[in-house]
N, C-alpha and C positions, 0 to 999 in steps of 0.2 A: 590562764589567759587564753581566750578563744582566738583561733587563727582561721580567718576566712579570706579566700582569694589572695593568699600570701601576705595578709596584713594582720598584725596582732591588734586585737581590739582591746581598749582599756577596760580593766576589770570593774572599776568603781562606777562607771557610767551606766545609765539606762541603755538597753539594747537599741532603742530608737535613736539615742544620741550617739551611740558608739558606731553604728553602721556607716554614717557619713565619713568616717576615717578612711573608708575604701574610696579610691579615686573613681568617680563616675556614679557614686551613690550619694544623692543629696537628701535633705530632710523629707521631701515628698516621697521619693522612692523608698526610703527607709521605712516610712509609715506603711506603704503599700506592701513591702516584703513582710513586715511584722504581722500585718492583717492577714496576708495570704497564708502565713504559717500558723495562724490561730494562737499567737502568743500575746501575753500581757505586755503592753508597751512600756510599763514601768519596771519590769523585771531587770535586775542588774546582770551584766555580762557574766560575772563570777558565779551567779546562781543558775546559769543555764545548764541543762543536762547535755550529755553527749548527743543524744537523739535530736534535741532542739537545735544544737549547733549544726548538725548534719542537714537538718531541714532548711535552716537559713542558708547554708552553703549551696544547697541545690537550687534554692530560689535565686540566689545571687548569680549563679552560673548561667541563668537564662539571659542575663544582660551583659552588654559589652562593658567591662570594667578594667581598671588597672592597666596592664601592659598593652592589651588589645586596643583599648580606647586611645591610649597615648600614641600607639602606632598609627591608628586610623587618622587622628588629628594631624600628626606629622605628615602622613601621606597626602592628606587634603591640602595642606600648605604647600608641599612640594609640587603637587599637580597644578595649583594656581600659579606658582612661579614658572613652571615649565611652559604653560600655555601663554604666559606673558600678560595675564590679566592685570588690571589696575591693583587689585588686592594682593596679587602675587608680588608685584613690584614693590608695594609698600612693605610687605613682609620682608623681602630681601634687603631693603634699605633700612630696616629696623625703625620704621615710622608707624604712627597710629594708622590702623586700617579702616576704621569705621567712621571716618569723617570728622574726627576731633581736630581742633585747631592746633597748629604747631608753632605759631609765631611766639606765643607765650605758653608756658606749661608744657605738657607732654614729656616731662623730665624722666618719668619712669621708663618710658619706651626708648627715649633718645640717649639716656645715660647721663653720667655726671658731666657738669660743665667743664670746659677746657679754658683755663685762665691763660691769657696772652699778655703777661706783664713783662717778661724778660726777653722779649723778641729782639729789641734793639741791642741788648748785650750779646745775645747769641750771634747776631749778624756780624757784629764787630769782631767777635772771636773767630768766626769762620772765614771772613774775607780779609781781615786785617786792616780794613779801611774804617776811618771814623765817619760818623754820620753827622752832617751839619745840623747844628741846633740854632734855632732862631734866638737872637739876643732879646732881652727884655728892655724896658725903658731905662733902667738904671745902667745898662751896658753890660750886665753879667749874663752869662748863659744859664738857661734853666733846664 
């Protein structure tokens, strides 16, 4: 199994499809790296020689990937929050940053819904007071 930039690349995949397993390397950059190294894009990771793996590793080192890229992204977000920009505020409130609507949807960013069904019961337990319930037409409480 080839290890590049601290990531184990899958053996059975083509090298062009395996390189995007590295954070910061997408399909386009993977094609560019394979072309720069003069490799066949259809060669499987398990069939790469040690020399070819080293050549790919040197090509990947030119780019900001994995931990360095993650640190840069986190630093950018922290900077936006510190200067108090609109985007920074949205990040700190865990809301969508790029203008998406939040009245409906945005569940991924906002998190799971909070059900408020047993509020009445909890209030009674905490305070010890009963809550008045409006009677229905038959005269029974609902």
